[in-house]
PARO-175671 format. One line per 4 residues: number of its first residue (from 1); for each residue x, y negated, z negated of N, C-alpha, C. Coordinates in steps of 0.02 Angstrom, whole numbers, plus 50000, padded with zeros to 5 digits. Example, Ala and Ser with C-alpha at 12.3 -4.5 7.8 and 13.67 -1.06 7.14 Angstrom:
BEGIN
1	50660/50284/49610/50615/50225/49610/50660/50165/49610  50642/50112/49646/50684/50053/49643/50645/49998/49606
***
This chain:
BEGIN
1	52685/48790/50945/52632/48782/50887/52565/48731/50896  52514/48758/50876/52455/48733/50889/52429/48674/50846  52408/48614/50869/52379/48541/50844/52330/48533/50769  52330/48542/50739/52273/48528/50685/52249/48486/50699
5	52163/48502/50715/52115/48459/50755/52060/48452/50677  52029/48379/50688/51991/48375/50649/51931/48345/50648  51877/48368/50644/51807/48319/50657/51776/48303/50605  51795/48222/50611/51762/48176/50551/51694/48143/50570
9	51657/48136/50521/51587/48125/50519/51577/48061/50558  51538/48063/50613/51541/47987/50644/51515/47924/50589  51472/47933/50544/51466/47878/50500/51522/47890/50457  51551/47916/50446/51635/47886/50394/51684/47864/50457
13	51670/47886/50512/51733/47842/50564/51692/47757/50561  51637/47774/50579/51604/47684/50575/51609/47664/50529  51606/47670/50462/51617/47653/50417/51676/47628/50389  51740/47656/50434/51793/47653/50404/51820/47583/50454
17	51795/47579/50525/51811/47543/50569/51767/47480/50538  51714/47474/50495/51671/47413/50505/51729/47403/50425  51739/47434/50379/51774/47409/50316/51834/47389/50332  51881/47396/50393/51936/47372/50416/51906/47287/50436
21	51858/47283/50465/51851/47210/50486/51884/47196/50561  51912/47253/50589/51933/47236/50657/51890/47236/50708  51890/47210/50758/51835/47210/50811/51853/47291/50850  51799/47311/50876/51796/47385/50898/51855/47388/50951
25	51864/47345/50997/51910/47348/51055/51961/47344/51032  51998/47319/50988/52082/47318/50942/52074/47391/50934  52033/47408/50912/52025/47498/50881/52038/47540/50934  52004/47539/50965/51998/47575/51049/52049/47554/51086
29	52090/47498/51080/52164/47490/51125/52211/47542/51072  52215/47559/51032/52247/47577/50967/52226/47651/50992  52156/47675/50986/52151/47743/50995/52095/47748/51056  52125/47756/51106/52082/47764/51174/52015/47806/51171
33	52033/47872/51130/51991/47922/51146/51919/47903/51086  51904/47832/51033/51900/47832/50985/51809/47841/51003  51793/47821/51077/51714/47830/51094/51712/47887/51083  51751/47938/51112/51733/48016/51109/51745/48026/51036
37	51782/48008/51021/51762/48019/50921/51684/48029/50896  51678/47958/50914/51613/47924/50879/51548/47972/50924  51566/48018/50977/51504/48046/51012/51513/48131/50989  51571/48139/50971/51580/48197/50944/51606/48232/51010
41	51626/48221/51069/51643/48247/51112/51720/48269/51118  51773/48225/51087/51821/48252/51079/51839/48239/50988  51903/48290/50967/51895/48289/50910/51975/48254/50877  52016/48207/50850/52055/48198/50850/52099/48245/50804
45	52170/48240/50825/52203/48287/50770/52234/48269/50710  52251/48291/50679/52251/48262/50592/52303/48202/50596  52365/48210/50652/52420/48138/50643/52363/48102/50674  52311/48104/50721/52295/48041/50754/52234/48023/50685
49	52222/48075/50650/52180/48033/50603/52204/48005/50559  52292/48040/50532/52302/47988/50496/52335/47939/50522  52339/47900/50586/52359/47830/50605/52288/47784/50599  52241/47829/50607/52152/47802/50593/52157/47758/50540
53	52176/47800/50496/52172/47783/50408/52202/47733/50418  52275/47746/50418/52327/47692/50413/52291/47614/50447  52263/47612/50517/52241/47570/50548/52200/47523/50511  52146/47579/50483/52101/47532/50459/52096/47529/50393
57	52164/47532/50347/52169/47520/50280/52118/47583/50260  52111/47635/50257/52065/47696/50227/52100/47727/50200  52081/47752/50143/52121/47827/50108/52113/47883/50161  52136/47906/50193/52134/47965/50221/52076/48027/50183
61	52092/48041/50142/52046/48078/50111/51975/48057/50105  51953/48001/50139/51895/47981/50123/51882/48002/50208  51913/48009/50255/51881/48043/50323/51864/48102/50328  51895/48148/50292/51857/48221/50275/51790/48221/50251
65	51749/48178/50216/51704/48166/50174/51639/48171/50230  51585/48191/50223/51515/48204/50255/51494/48145/50259  51494/48090/50213/51466/48035/50195/51513/47981/50154  51491/47914/50202/51551/47887/50163/51548/47866/50098
69	51617/47863/50070/51604/47832/49995/51561/47793/49948  51541/47781/49911/51506/47735/49881/51535/47677/49860  51517/47616/49869/51568/47561/49844/51565/47549/49760  51616/47568/49736/51596/47590/49644/51639/47510/49635
73	51665/47500/49675/51714/47423/49653/51678/47345/49675  51613/47373/49682/51572/47306/49686/51597/47245/49638  51615/47169/49650/51610/47136/49604/51575/47059/49659  51528/47031/49623/51500/46968/49678/51533/46931/49685
77	51551/46916/49759/51590/46847/49778/51560/46791/49785  51565/46742/49753/51533/46677/49751/51548/46640/49790  51514/46620/49852/51561/46551/49901/51524/46483/49886  51544/46464/49869/51526/46371/49874/51483/46339/49939
81	51505/46387/49991/51463/46364/50038/51442/46433/50062  51399/46458/50042/51393/46518/50069/51358/46520/50147  51342/46490/50186/51331/46487/50252/51381/46496/50300  51434/46479/50257/51508/46469/50284/51543/46533/50280
85	51507/46588/50243/51539/46626/50200/51553/46701/50263  51603/46730/50254/51605/46795/50301/51546/46845/50280  51521/46875/50346/51455/46921/50313/51485/46975/50285  51543/47004/50258/51560/47045/50223/51636/47050/50214
89	51655/47056/50154/51716/47055/50101/51769/47075/50159  51834/47069/50161/51883/47089/50201/51917/47167/50178  51949/47183/50216/51970/47234/50196/52028/47218/50153  52049/47168/50143/52114/47144/50121/52080/47122/50043
93	52024/47083/50039/52012/47095/49974/51979/47144/49954  51953/47179/49980/51926/47235/49946/51992/47280/49935  52044/47292/49955/52105/47335/49942/52142/47311/49889  52126/47228/49882/52167/47199/49828/52137/47221/49758
97	52054/47194/49781/51998/47229/49711/52032/47285/49680  52028/47339/49732/52044/47413/49707/52104/47433/49683  52163/47378/49694/52216/47387/49654/52212/47377/49594  52192/47322/49577/52185/47276/49496/52140/47318/49471
101	52078/47347/49511/52036/47391/49468/52069/47458/49432  52111/47490/49493/52132/47542/49487/52191/47532/49422  52244/47474/49423/52250/47456/49355/52239/47453/49293  52188/47409/49300/52131/47388/49244/52101/47472/49214
105	52095/47509/49256/52076/47571/49233/52112/47618/49179  52162/47617/49211/52219/47661/49170/52246/47620/49122  52254/47549/49122/52276/47526/49053/52223/47505/49014  52161/47515/49021/52124/47534/48967/52106/47612/48918
109	52124/47647/48971/52134/47709/48936/52190/47716/48889  52240/47692/48932/52300/47695/48889/52297/47660/48813  52269/47595/48821/52261/47567/48767/52204/47591/48723  52161/47606/48745/52112/47641/48711/52147/47697/48664
113	52171/47760/48699/52188/47809/48676/52258/47802/48605  52302/47736/48628/52351/47726/48582/52307/47686/48515  52251/47672/48515/52219/47627/48457/52211/47571/48457  52240/47539/48516/52200/47484/48518/52155/47440/48526
117	52140/47381/48478/52063/47356/48477/52053/47314/48520  51994/47311/48553/51952/47277/48592/51963/47196/48561  51984/47166/48624/51993/47086/48620/51917/47056/48590  51924/47007/48537/51851/46986/48524/51842/46936/48549
121	51888/46910/48586/51850/46837/48643/51830/46864/48685  51831/46902/48701/51795/46924/48771/51735/46948/48780  51687/46902/48813/51610/46923/48809/51571/46887/48738  51630/46833/48727/51598/46782/48642/51575/46724/48674
125	51553/46714/48739/51495/46652/48744/51449/46676/48809  51406/46630/48825/51348/46645/48870/51367/46587/48925  51328/46568/48968/51337/46522/49003/51286/46458/49006  51240/46480/48959/51219/46418/48911/51260/46378/48850
129	51296/46411/48841/51356/46374/48804/51385/46304/48828  51395/46261/48776/51419/46213/48796/51487/46217/48829  51527/46178/48881/51583/46187/48906/51630/46185/48854  51618/46128/48806/51667/46113/48768/51689/46174/48723
133	51615/46201/48695/51632/46255/48644/51681/46315/48679  51646/46302/48752/51692/46369/48774/51770/46361/48780  51793/46306/48798/51843/46272/48804/51889/46273/48735  51844/46264/48703/51899/46265/48624/51889/46350/48613
137	51850/46383/48617/51874/46453/48619/51928/46466/48660  51934/46466/48723/51987/46471/48754/52061/46468/48735  52062/46371/48723/52119/46375/48673/52131/46412/48619  52077/46418/48581/52089/46475/48517/52112/46529/48532
141	52105/46567/48580/52118/46634/48592/52193/46643/48625  52201/46596/48654/52298/46573/48680/52344/46550/48622  52306/46514/48563/52368/46484/48513/52371/46409/48542  52335/46377/48574/52332/46305/48609/52285/46270/48550
145	52306/46194/48569/52254/46149/48532/52250/46099/48587  52185/46060/48575/52177/46015/48628/52226/45964/48650  52237/45948/48711/52284/45913/48734/52344/45966/48747  52343/46020/48751/52388/46080/48747/52455/46068/48821
149	52425/46027/48875/52443/46023/48921/52503/45947/48949  52492/45909/48899/52527/45864/48903/52590/45880/48867  52599/45924/48828/52648/45952/48809/52717/45970/48847  52679/45982/48896/52713/46032/48957/52757/45992/48991
153	52811/46019/49005/52885/45972/49053/52836/45932/49117  52787/45985/49155/52773/45966/49212/52715/46008/49230  52694/45998/49294/52616/46029/49308/52648/46103/49319  52685/46111/49344/52699/46175/49367/52739/46223/49295
157	52763/46202/49255/52773/46218/49189/52701/46240/49153  52659/46188/49159/52576/46205/49130/52556/46279/49177  52552/46281/49238/52547/46349/49242/52569/46420/49239  52629/46405/49237/52649/46461/49190/52650/46467/49113
161	52646/46427/49079/52631/46432/49020/52568/46448/49002  52510/46450/49036/52452/46455/49040/52450/46542/49059  52505/46581/49117/52497/46639/49129/52522/46672/49078  52586/46647/49043/52603/46681/48991/52575/46688/48938
165	52546/46640/48909/52493/46632/48841/52444/46690/48865  52419/46689/48909/52366/46734/48940/52391/46808/48935  52458/46832/48957/52450/46895/48939/52469/46893/48863  52512/46865/48824/52531/46877/48758/52459/46912/48724
169	52404/46860/48763/52339/46867/48727/52317/46938/48739  52333/46980/48773/52313/47040/48817/52293/47031/48894  52257/46970/48900/52215/46989/48979/52285/46983/49013  52285/47023/49082/52339/47017/49146/52337/46970/49173
173	52390/46962/49216/52380/46905/49272/52424/46913/49329  52390/46923/49388/52424/46947/49446/52415/46896/49498  52463/46863/49522/52474/46809/49580/52509/46836/49645  52466/46860/49696/52491/46866/49750/52449/46848/49816
177	52496/46833/49862/52469/46804/49929/52456/46856/49991  52480/46918/49961/52484/46982/50010/52437/47037/49964  52423/47099/50012/52411/47134/49991/52464/47196/49968  52459/47202/49899/52527/47236/49866/52593/47199/49899
181	52623/47236/49939/52691/47205/49948/52699/47220/50028  52638/47218/50071/52638/47220/50129/52619/47161/50163  52679/47126/50198/52682/47034/50209/52645/47036/50276  52622/47094/50308/52578/47084/50376/52502/47077/50351
185	52482/47080/50288/52414/47080/50262/52412/47021/50221  52395/46964/50210/52375/46898/50196/52315/46900/50187  52314/46848/50118/52260/46845/50085/52230/46777/50120  52158/46782/50115/52130/46709/50146/52114/46664/50091
189	52133/46612/50059/52109/46541/50032/52031/46554/50054  52019/46541/50113/51950/46510/50130/51901/46570/50092  51923/46641/50094/51888/46698/50062/51867/46695/49998  51945/46686/49958/51937/46690/49886/51992/46666/49860
193	51979/46635/49797/52044/46583/49771/52061/46640/49710  52023/46680/49700/52052/46716/49652/51983/46779/49627  51984/46800/49570/51939/46849/49551/51948/46862/49461  51897/46899/49438/51910/46912/49353/51875/46963/49334
197	51899/47013/49321/51881/47091/49291/51871/47077/49216  51822/47074/49201/51824/47076/49142/51794/47147/49100  51844/47139/49049/51855/47210/49007/51864/47186/48927  51848/47252/48879/51844/47211/48815/51926/47232/48779
201	51964/47271/48829/52036/47302/48811/52065/47272/48852  52052/47285/48925/52120/47237/48978/52079/47204/49035  52059/47139/49020/52032/47096/49062/52088/47052/49106  52079/47065/49166/52125/47043/49224/52107/46984/49276
205	52142/46944/49258/52124/46892/49317/52173/46907/49373  52159/46885/49430/52194/46867/49498/52187/46809/49529  52251/46775/49556/52244/46724/49592/52274/46728/49644  52240/46695/49711/52278/46686/49775/52322/46654/49781
209	52387/46675/49784/52431/46657/49792/52449/46619/49859  52415/46632/49891/52399/46569/49970/52413/46521/49961  52370/46512/49898/52342/46420/49872/52400/46406/49848  52396/46328/49833/52446/46290/49803/52439/46305/49744
213	52497/46284/49714/52502/46296/49629/52464/46239/49602  52444/46186/49645/52396/46136/49598/52324/46160/49586  52296/46201/49652/52244/46205/49644/52239/46299/49603  52276/46335/49600/52317/46395/49553/52292/46374/49470
217	52317/46322/49455/52301/46299/49389/52223/46295/49370  52185/46279/49405/52121/46278/49410/52089/46343/49402  52119/46390/49458/52095/46440/49482/52086/46477/49417  52155/46479/49356/52162/46534/49336/52133/46521/49266
221	52111/46462/49257/52093/46434/49191/52001/46439/49211  51983/46433/49274/51908/46472/49313/51909/46531/49277  51946/46581/49295/51946/46649/49289/51938/46654/49242  51988/46657/49179/51972/46641/49104/51913/46639/49076
225	51880/46579/49091/51805/46571/49060/51767/46605/49092  51773/46663/49134/51737/46716/49147/51745/46768/49118  51816/46783/49098/51814/46833/49035/51794/46803/48975  51777/46750/48951/51756/46736/48864/51660/46750/48884
229	51631/46741/48940/51589/46759/48984/51558/46821/48974  51608/46868/48988/51590/46942/48987/51583/46961/49062  51603/46908/49113/51564/46907/49186/51626/46931/49230  51610/46992/49275/51666/46980/49322/51640/46950/49369
233	51681/46947/49431/51662/46885/49490/51733/46863/49525  51708/46875/49585/51772/46830/49621/51721/46754/49643  51783/46706/49665/51764/46646/49700/51805/46617/49738  51777/46575/49774/51823/46555/49841/51833/46476/49819
237	51777/46446/49775/51787/46363/49752/51807/46335/49800  51752/46336/49844/51797/46271/49899/51768/46226/49878  51843/46167/49901/51871/46104/49863/51849/46107/49810  51878/46156/49778/51878/46178/49678/51800/46180/49665
241	51743/46165/49699/51681/46167/49676/51656/46231/49664  51622/46245/49619/51583/46324/49600/51537/46309/49630  51517/46370/49664/51464/46393/49701/51405/46397/49640  51324/46383/49685/51290/46366/49646/51242/46418/49613
245	51273/46438/49546/51256/46516/49516/51275/46478/49437  51222/46492/49396/51246/46467/49327/51304/46491/49275  51335/46548/49302/51412/46561/49259/51460/46532/49286  51458/46516/49374/51512/46481/49409/51500/46398/49375
249	51444/46379/49374/51459/46320/49354/51455/46288/49289  51456/46353/49262/51488/46355/49163/51555/46353/49178  51585/46404/49214/51644/46414/49198/51695/46343/49228  51668/46325/49275/51702/46282/49314/51715/46213/49272
253	51655/46201/49223/51656/46141/49162/51703/46156/49131  51693/46229/49108/51740/46233/49065/51819/46237/49066  51831/46268/49118/51896/46261/49136/51935/46177/49132  51871/46146/49143/51891/46037/49176/51916/46043/49102
257	51858/46057/49054/51881/46026/48977/51922/46063/48966  51951/46137/48965/52017/46155/48934/52058/46138/48978  52078/46111/49014/52130/46077/49065/52158/45993/49033  52086/45951/49057/52102/45899/49034/52012/45884/48994
261	52038/45860/48924/51975/45853/48896/51950/45779/48926  51887/45784/48922/51843/45727/48926/51866/45666/48884  51857/45685/48832/51868/45635/48788/51947/45595/48785  51992/45623/48796/52073/45595/48822/52073/45548/48873
265	52016/45598/48934/52041/45553/49005/51969/45472/48987  51943/45475/48947/51900/45427/48947/51945/45388/48909  52002/45388/48862/52054/45343/48825/52073/45311/48890  52120/45369/48933/52164/45308/48968/52150/45287/49029
269	52072/45313/49040/52045/45282/49111/52056/45231/49149  52040/45162/49080/52028/45088/49094/52087/45077/49117  52162/45110/49088/52209/45075/49093/52238/45119/49163  52231/45171/49177/52258/45217/49220/52231/45197/49314
273	52149/45168/49301/52118/45162/49375/52148/45072/49405  52199/45053/49361/52226/44988/49388/52280/44998/49419  52314/45049/49391/52372/45077/49435/52374/45092/49528  52420/45102/49564/52420/45098/49635/52384/45182/49640
277	52425/45226/49613/52390/45289/49613/52362/45335/49554  52304/45323/49544/52301/45330/49445/52301/45409/49451  52268/45445/49523/52281/45522/49505/52346/45558/49495  52393/45521/49520/52443/45550/49511/52505/45542/49423
281	52467/45468/49414/52486/45447/49363/52435/45506/49319  52387/45522/49311/52339/45559/49271/52387/45626/49257  52421/45641/49327/52438/45706/49338/52484/45693/49299  52535/45657/49299/52607/45643/49255/52581/45655/49194
285	52552/45609/49148/52544/45599/49096/52504/45661/49067  52462/45711/49100/52444/45781/49064/52446/45836/49089  52502/45823/49107/52559/45867/49151/52494/45926/49159  52468/45900/49236/52408/45943/49258/52443/45906/49329
289	52392/45958/49375/52406/45944/49451/52374/45906/49461  52390/45857/49521/52338/45805/49548/52258/45819/49567  52257/45870/49577/52187/45917/49632/52139/45913/49549  52168/45926/49512/52148/45947/49447/52124/45875/49384
293	52190/45819/49408/52168/45755/49388/52086/45718/49437  52101/45728/49480/52059/45695/49537/51977/45728/49527  51984/45813/49511/51919/45840/49514/51883/45816/49438  51935/45809/49366/51908/45796/49314/51875/45705/49322
297	51900/45671/49357/51873/45599/49379/51826/45601/49411  51809/45644/49458/51758/45663/49504/51679/45667/49458  51719/45726/49407/51649/45751/49386/51633/45696/49317  51670/45680/49299/51639/45615/49277/51621/45557/49282
301	51631/45563/49334/51573/45496/49368/51612/45452/49383  51676/45435/49379/51736/45382/49391/51749/45382/49452  51731/45430/49504/51745/45425/49596/51704/45464/49621  51691/45458/49651/51631/45498/49717/51644/45560/49735
305	51614/45611/49747/51640/45686/49789/51691/45658/49849  51669/45615/49889/51691/45594/49961/51787/45587/49932  51786/45540/49885/51856/45518/49881/51883/45571/49839  51859/45604/49815/51905/45670/49781/51932/45717/49829
309	51874/45743/49880/51895/45792/49938/51963/45751/49979  51954/45687/49968/51999/45652/50020/52070/45657/49986  52073/45658/49902/52137/45668/49887/52164/45738/49870  52107/45777/49865/52122/45845/49865/52161/45880/49938
313	52139/45850/49995/52159/45882/50046/52221/45838/50074  52232/45778/50045/52297/45734/50064/52358/45789/49998  52327/45793/49946/52384/45813/49913/52410/45887/49944  52359/45934/49972/52353/46020/49974/52417/46020/50046
317	52422/45949/50082/52451/45917/50130/52525/45936/50120  52509/45866/50074/52583/45875/50041/52610/45927/50025  52581/45964/49983/52617/46022/49921/52639/46062/49996  52593/46068/50047/52643/46119/50104/52696/46126/50142
321	52685/46010/50148/52754/45999/50174/52826/46025/50121  52809/46014/50056/52879/46007/50007/52888/46091/50019  52835/46121/50016/52835/46207/49998/52877/46237/50090  52866/46200/50143/52903/46214/50214/52953/46196/50200
325	52971/46125/50166/53044/46106/50150/53091/46136/50126  53067/46162/50056/53113/46214/50017/53133/46260/50031  53096/46304/50104/53106/46351/50113/53057/46413/50098  53076/46482/50119/53030/46536/50096/53106/46589/50046
329	53081/46647/50050/53120/46685/50015/53124/46690/49942  53173/46699/49908/53150/46720/49821/53162/46762/49803  53189/46786/49736/53199/46854/49716/53144/46879/49708  53156/46949/49742/53124/47000/49748/53071/47038/49681
333	53116/47046/49644/53101/47079/49572/53083/47022/49521  53098/46933/49551/53055/46911/49509/52979/46887/49537  52975/46902/49590/52903/46909/49622/52852/46960/49605  52906/47023/49596/52840/47072/49558/52821/47061/49473
337	52865/46995/49436/52820/46969/49378/52749/46944/49400  52738/46914/49451/52684/46887/49480/52649/46928/49510  52677/46992/49560/52609/47027/49600/52588/47077/49553  52637/47095/49507/52613/47161/49468/52586/47128/49390
341	52639/47089/49384/52626/47069/49309/52681/47085/49246  52726/47033/49228/52768/47071/49182/52746/47109/49112  52683/47078/49094/52662/47124/49039/52624/47185/49056  52597/47207/49121/52567/47281/49127/52647/47301/49158
345	52699/47283/49186/52745/47319/49201/52782/47351/49123  52781/47299/49086/52803/47335/49011/52775/47384/48993  52713/47373/48984/52672/47414/48974/52688/47489/49004  52688/47496/49073/52703/47562/49123/52769/47576/49105
349	52797/47531/49097/52889/47569/49064/52878/47609/48974  52831/47569/48947/52834/47615/48878/52806/47666/48897  52738/47685/48939/52715/47744/48945/52753/47803/48982  52801/47765/49016/52851/47823/49066/52894/47834/49007
353	52900/47806/48971/52956/47813/48913/52945/47861/48867  52870/47843/48837/52849/47878/48788/52818/47946/48809  52819/47974/48885/52803/48036/48915/52732/48020/48921  52682/47961/48921/52625/47949/48920/52590/47963/49022
357	52653/47942/49049/52653/47940/49119/52705/47948/49147  52705/47992/49200/52739/48025/49244/52760/47966/49300  52827/47973/49328/52849/47927/49355/52822/47941/49430  52783/47968/49461/52759/47961/49508/52682/47919/49508
361	52645/47929/49449/52578/47896/49422/52620/47821/49418  52683/47821/49380/52688/47747/49380/52715/47702/49433  52740/47765/49474/52757/47732/49554/52695/47693/49583  52623/47727/49567/52565/47699/49613/52532/47668/49581
365	52548/47643/49520/52504/47584/49505/52549/47515/49492  52624/47494/49524/52650/47478/49524/52663/47456/49593  52644/47495/49646/52674/47477/49711/52745/47493/49725  52794/47515/49664/52847/47502/49682/52878/47586/49669
369	52928/47596/49713/52954/47667/49704/53018/47692/49704  53034/47747/49669/53101/47757/49668/53146/47699/49655  53204/47700/49676/53262/47664/49664/53228/47578/49642  53172/47557/49675/53162/47491/49667/53122/47470/49619
373	53087/47545/49594/53038/47537/49547/53097/47543/49485  53160/47574/49477/53200/47567/49421/53238/47515/49410  53245/47473/49482/53307/47423/49479/53246/47358/49444  53185/47338/49467/53139/47317/49444/53132/47302/49349
377	53139/47386/49329/53131/47388/49266/53185/47359/49213  53257/47363/49265/53299/47356/49230/53297/47268/49232  53256/47242/49278/53251/47163/49258/53198/47145/49206  53157/47191/49175/53126/47180/49126/53173/47209/49076
381	53205/47225/49066/53267/47254/49011/53276/47196/49005  53304/47172/49025/53357/47114/49028/53325/47042/49027  53243/47043/49022/53207/46983/48997/53215/46941/49071  53246/46963/49117/53271/46907/49165/53221/46907/49229
385	53217/46848/49257/53179/46851/49321/53108/46836/49308  53088/46808/49246/52999/46809/49231/53009/46712/49265  52942/46726/49320/52954/46643/49375/52904/46607/49294
***
């Protein structure tokens, strides 16, 4: 039986190579005839092209095009330290963005066709509005009042309460440290802490789960502020500081006010500052993370930036040690409530049951297939597993 041979365009091959972020010599070790393919001296077999697509994280169909496909999923990636940022987004970032945008496009269409009205808070603010106003509208959208964090049992529960309130309000949330369920493709916190895809029907927030939970709380609030501005963006928030961009600075200030109002911090600071470790005391009192407490104190002028960074580094190190001591693992299906999002999974399950969605489409949307998908739906039906 003859082999199926394919002649891909050189510019498409080079686009896939660049998109993968892998050095040329690494790809050449896996594909010894890569140079000959690029020069048009030899052509790959279909099987080799399938392997090349997998190695470069490229859709196989794209390699049959005459020209590289346009980048239709561009979202600005704001870097606090642009001189240290990578020259181009990683394949892991782009693929994660593509997955979330794919889910968002389906969800928006499904909501519109079933008569759902747009969410009134999306785009209700501008970056010229005072952070206090934006923070109040954030609380109102979620049914919170000022000081809502202090009523939570602890900082981890504050993060969980925020995520669940967002989903109840119609904002989808995904938290993941890898691309889909591929443990070999890890996301870098140095590249991005999260992103927001604003949409009047299906806004979506993504938090890099490789980050500590202390920082995740601020990232999630920051991303939600972007939704109120109606501005999609990704951000690295190095040292939890925003990039030099008007919307980024406004969202960061609004997130701080949303989590720890300036008025309340000013009331307690004179007493707290006399304690041995004021930031741990603030974190316990307001049920926020130590990074959030120290960040707020820094931006209100109570401590300097260097002191804040020192506390942030210390807390991050302690958090990593606690995480390592507790071990890994966890329930796979409970983890999907973070990676996929419980609210989104329930919508997919409803669409399948009503006949609006085929099973193979549901598999593509969730990244779960066959019995794994059906087992996950059973955990949803039982109401269990929500972290």
